[in-house]
C-alpha positions in Angstrom: 55.9 133.5 63.5 53.4 133.4 66.4 54.1 132.0 69.8 51.5 129.3 69.2 53.4 128.2 66.1 56.7 128.1 67.9 55.2 126.0 70.7 53.5 123.6 68.3 56.6 123.2 66.3 58.7 122.4 69.4 56.2 119.9 70.5 56.1 118.1 67.1 59.9 117.9 67.1 59.8 116.1 70.5 56.8 114.0 69.4 58.4 112.8 66.2 61.6 112.0 68.1 59.7 109.9 70.7 57.3 108.2 68.2 59.5 105.3 67.2 59.6 104.1 70.8 55.8 103.6 70.8 56.2 99.8 70.4 58.9 99.3 73.1 56.9 99.3 76.4 53.8 100.6 78.1 55.8 103.4 79.6 57.4 104.4 76.2 54.0 104.1 74.5 52.4 106.4 77.0 55.2 108.9 76.7 55.0 108.9 72.9 51.2 109.3 72.8 51.4 112.1 75.4 53.6 114.1 73.1 51.6 113.3 69.9 48.4 114.4 71.7 49.9 117.6 73.1 51.5 118.5 69.7 48.2 117.9 67.9 46.2 119.9 70.5 48.5 122.9 70.3 48.5 122.8 66.5 44.8 123.8 66.6 45.9 127.1 68.2 48.1 128.0 65.2 46.0 130.6 63.3 46.5 129.2 59.9 45.5 125.7 61.0 42.5 127.0 62.9 41.3 128.9 59.9 41.5 125.9 57.6 39.6 123.7 60.0 36.9 126.4 60.5 36.6 126.7 56.7 36.2 122.9 56.2 33.8 122.4 59.2 32.0 125.6 59.0 32.3 128.8 61.0 29.2 128.0 63.1 30.7 124.7 64.4 34.0 126.1 65.7 35.6 122.7 65.7 39.2 123.6 66.8 38.4 124.4 70.4 36.6 121.0 70.8 39.4 119.1 69.2 42.0 121.0 71.2 40.2 120.2 74.5 39.6 116.6 73.7 43.3 116.1 72.8 44.3 117.9 76.0 42.3 115.5 78.0 43.7 112.5 76.1 47.3 113.8 76.6 46.6 114.3 80.4 45.4 110.7 80.6 48.5 109.4 78.8 50.8 111.6 80.9 49.2 110.1 84.0 49.8 106.6 82.7 53.5 107.6 82.1 54.2 109.0 85.5 52.4 106.0 87.2 54.5 103.6 85.1 57.7 105.5 86.2 56.9 106.1 89.9 54.4 103.4 90.7 55.2 100.4 88.4 52.6 98.3 90.2 49.8 100.6 89.1 47.5 103.2 90.7 43.7 103.2 90.5 43.6 101.9 86.9 39.9 101.2 86.9 39.1 104.6 88.3 41.2 106.3 85.7 39.5 104.4 82.9 36.1 105.3 84.2 37.1 108.9 84.5 38.4 109.2 80.9 35.5 107.1 79.6 33.0 109.5 81.1 34.8 112.8 80.4 35.1 112.5 76.6 31.4 111.6 75.9 30.2 114.3 78.3 32.4 116.9 76.7 31.1 115.9 73.2 27.5 116.0 74.4 27.7 119.3 76.2 29.6 120.9 73.4 27.0 119.8 70.9 24.2 121.1 73.0 25.8 124.5 73.7 24.3 127.6 72.0 26.8 129.0 69.4 27.2 132.3 67.9 29.3 133.4 64.9 32.2 134.3 67.3 32.3 130.9 68.9 30.8 129.4 72.1 28.7 131.8 74.1 29.8 133.3 77.3 28.7 131.7 80.5 25.3 133.0 81.6 24.3 134.5 78.3 21.6 133.4 75.8 19.8 130.1 75.4 21.3 126.9 76.6 23.9 128.8 78.5 24.1 125.9 81.0 25.8 123.6 78.5 29.0 125.7 78.0 29.2 125.8 81.8 28.9 122.0 82.0 31.3 121.5 79.1 34.0 123.7 80.7 33.4 122.2 84.1 33.9 118.6 82.9 37.1 119.6 81.0 38.5 121.6 83.8 37.8 119.1 86.5 39.5 116.3 84.6 42.5 118.4 83.7 42.8 119.8 87.2 42.6 116.5 89.0 44.9 114.7 86.6 47.5 117.5 86.9 47.3 117.5 90.7 47.9 113.7 90.9 50.6 113.9 88.3 52.4 116.8 90.1 52.4 114.8 93.3 53.8 111.7 91.6 56.4 113.5 89.6 57.8 115.6 92.5 57.7 112.6 94.7 59.7 110.6 92.1 62.5 113.2 92.0 64.2 111.7 95.0 64.0 108.2 93.6 65.8 109.0 90.4 69.5 108.0 90.3 70.8 110.6 87.7 70.9 114.3 87.7 69.2 114.5 84.3 66.5 112.1 85.6 65.9 114.3 88.6 65.8 117.4 86.4 63.4 115.8 84.0 61.0 114.7 86.7 61.3 118.2 88.3 60.3 119.9 85.0 57.5 117.4 84.5 56.3 118.3 88.0 56.5 122.0 87.2 54.6 121.5 84.0 51.8 119.6 85.7 51.7 122.1 88.5 51.2 124.9 85.9 48.5 122.7 84.4 46.8 122.6 87.8 47.1 126.4 88.0 45.6 126.7 84.6 42.5 124.7 85.7 42.3 126.7 89.0 42.3 130.0 87.2 39.6 128.8 84.8 37.4 127.9 87.7 38.2 131.2 89.4 37.0 133.3 86.5 33.8 131.2 86.2 33.1 131.7 89.9 33.7 135.4 89.6 31.4 135.7 86.6 28.6 133.6 88.2 28.8 135.4 91.5 29.3 139.0 90.4 28.2 139.1 86.8 31.6 140.6 85.9 33.9 139.0 83.3 37.5 139.7 82.3 37.8 138.0 78.9 41.1 139.5 77.9 42.8 138.8 81.2 41.3 135.3 81.3 42.5 134.6 77.7 46.0 136.0 78.3 46.5 134.1 81.6 45.1 130.9 80.2 47.4 131.0 77.2 50.4 131.8 79.2 49.9 129.0 81.8 48.9 126.5 79.1 51.9 127.2 76.9 54.3 127.2 79.9 52.9 124.0 81.1 53.2 122.1 77.8 56.7 123.4 77.1 57.8 122.4 80.6 56.3 118.9 80.2 57.9 118.6 76.7 61.3 119.5 78.0 60.9 117.3 81.0 60.0 114.3 78.8 63.2 114.9 76.8 65.5 114.8 79.8 65.1 111.1 80.9 65.8 109.8 77.4 68.8 112.2 77.2 69.9 110.7 80.5 69.9 107.3 78.8 71.9 108.8 75.9 74.4 110.3 78.4 74.8 106.9 80.1 75.3 105.3 76.7 78.0 107.8 75.9 79.7 107.3 79.2 79.7 103.6 78.8 81.2 104.0 75.3 84.0 106.2 76.7 84.7 103.8 79.6 84.8 100.8 77.2 87.2 102.8 74.9 89.5 103.5 77.9 89.4 99.9 79.1 90.0 98.2 75.8 93.8 98.5 75.8 94.0 96.8 79.2 91.5 94.2 78.0 93.6 93.4 74.9 96.8 93.0 77.0 95.3 90.8 79.6 93.2 88.5 77.4 96.1 88.2 75.0 98.0 86.5 77.7 95.1 84.2 78.8 92.8 84.1 75.7 90.7 81.3 77.1 88.8 83.8 79.4 87.2 85.5 76.4 83.6 84.5 75.9 82.9 83.1 72.4 79.4 84.6 71.9 79.5 87.6 69.5 78.0 90.9 70.6 76.7 93.6 68.2 78.9 96.7 68.2 76.0 99.0 69.1 75.2 97.2 72.3 77.7 99.3 74.2 76.5 98.7 77.8 76.5 94.9 77.3 79.9 95.1 75.7 81.2 97.1 78.6 79.8 94.5 81.1 81.5 91.7 79.2 84.8 93.6 79.0 84.8 94.1 82.8 84.0 90.4 83.4 86.7 89.3 81.1 89.3 91.7 82.6 88.4 90.4 86.1 88.6 86.7 84.9 92.0 87.4 83.2 93.3 89.2 86.4 92.2 86.2 88.5 94.1 83.8 86.1 97.2 86.1 85.9 97.7 86.6 89.6 98.9 83.0 89.8 102.1 84.1 87.9 103.2 86.6 90.6 103.7 86.7 94.3 102.5 88.9 97.1 106.1 90.0 97.7 106.3 91.4 94.2 103.1 93.3 94.7 104.4 94.8 97.9 107.6 95.9 96.1 105.5 97.5 93.5 103.6 99.5 96.2 107.0 100.7 97.6 108.1 101.6 94.1 104.9 103.6 93.4 105.3 105.5 96.7 108.9 106.4 95.8 107.8 107.6 92.4 105.5 110.0 94.2 102.1 108.4 93.4 99.2 109.7 95.6 98.2 107.4 98.4 94.8 106.7 96.7 96.6 105.6 93.5 99.3 103.4 95.0 97.3 100.2 95.1 96.1 100.7 91.5 99.7 101.3 90.3 100.8 98.2 92.2 98.1 96.1 90.6 98.9 97.5 87.1 102.6 96.5 87.8 101.9 92.9 88.7 99.4 92.5 85.8 102.0 93.8 83.3 104.6 91.4 84.9 102.2 88.5 84.7 101.4 89.2 81.1 105.1 89.1 80.3 105.8 85.8 81.9 102.5 83.9 81.4 103.2 82.6 77.9 106.5 81.1 78.8 106.1 79.9 82.4 103.8 77.8 84.6 101.8 79.4 87.5 103.7 79.8 90.7 103.2 77.2 93.4 103.5 77.6 97.2 103.3 81.4 97.3 100.7 83.9 98.4 99.2 85.8 95.5 98.4 89.5 95.3 94.9 90.7 96.1 92.4 91.8 93.4 91.4 95.4 93.8 87.9 94.9 92.4 86.8 92.7 95.3 83.8 93.9 97.3 83.2 97.0 95.2 79.9 98.4 93.9 79.5 98.9 90.1 80.6 102.6 90.1 83.6 102.0 92.3 84.6 98.9 90.3 84.7 100.9 87.0 86.6 103.7 88.7 89.1 101.2 90.0 89.6 99.5 86.6 90.1 102.9 84.9 92.8 103.7 87.4 94.5 100.4 86.7 94.2 100.8 83.0 95.8 104.3 83.1 98.6 103.1 85.4 99.2 100.0 83.2 100.5 102.3 80.4 102.4 104.7 82.7 106.2 105.1 82.4 106.6 104.2 86.1 104.9 100.8 85.8 106.9 100.1 82.6 110.1 101.0 84.4 109.3 98.8 87.4 108.6 95.8 85.1 111.9 96.4 83.3 114.0 97.1 86.5 114.4 93.5 87.6 112.0 93.8 90.6 109.1 92.3 88.7 107.9 88.7 88.7 109.5 87.9 85.4 112.8 87.2 87.1 111.2 86.1 90.4 109.3 83.4 88.4 112.6 81.8 87.4 113.9 81.9 91.0 110.7 80.4 92.4 110.7 77.6 89.8 114.4 76.8 90.5 113.7 76.6 94.2 110.3 74.8 94.2 110.2 73.1 90.8 107.5 73.4 88.1 
């Protein structure tokens, strides 16, 4: 199996993976079409495919190079659309980009058709009749690819610092590397042309090897880079699922005591992030309702108990909250809320999203711990205090 076959196969795997997202949004559509264009372009470098196309179109036409270059330009245009949608959502020079692609494709077709061909393909620059047209063809192709890759590199690398996830940063970095290699591909093509025109010397083998290396490295880097942001979404989805799984036991306990806090609207099981959001809201609402069944004094006793049990300082408050929640769950079905007392604080107050989830996971873990269960059964919890408060202050 040749390198070109491996590269094309890898690109088609990614392209087919991304193709279903083509209808979701402009950004996803640009991403999917970038991969399909790249995969199709690199397919024309597979020897078997190239031979079949040459047989059908005729050896003298040499259609594969034209199709490959046209698709390369189209993929560069879609890639530019994608990075602008990611980094510059308000847009960037849309009219200029449309004019550029609208001029590049017809000019390439025109110059390719006017070029003088031999049985071995397009003639070398500066040789034979109509030698100017191959120069113009490659100039139009190289200028568009070079400028598109330079702009994309700037945007991708500039967007690395804006990404909030490690995989997102890595994906943008790989995309920036791929477009940088694409820029180097265009620069080396121009360099070899200048050397040939100025000195009459050409290095076809070196030019072909270097072009192939840079081109394949660029498209693979872009393909892998395009895979990482979606994988970042998958990782976030898996993390949300795991967090939801770990919070569910606490949710069941709390909402079982105050079921009226549960929202009635059903949510599909696969909507994990939304279900997690709802789970957190309902836990917080249940905690707010249950805190009226315990006093601040009990919460402080729970803190002292947690310290005596050897809980780390950063876990004492979470253990104390778990203790008063468990106590409130025990007495809520049979008693009325306490009156005339100060209630314990809620640990989720004034936290950002990540800190809020981390706190609730600590509370959920402590809720099931032997120390919290022992505290609630030791007579220090609000279950007994509730009776004392009611006898003193009335219901």
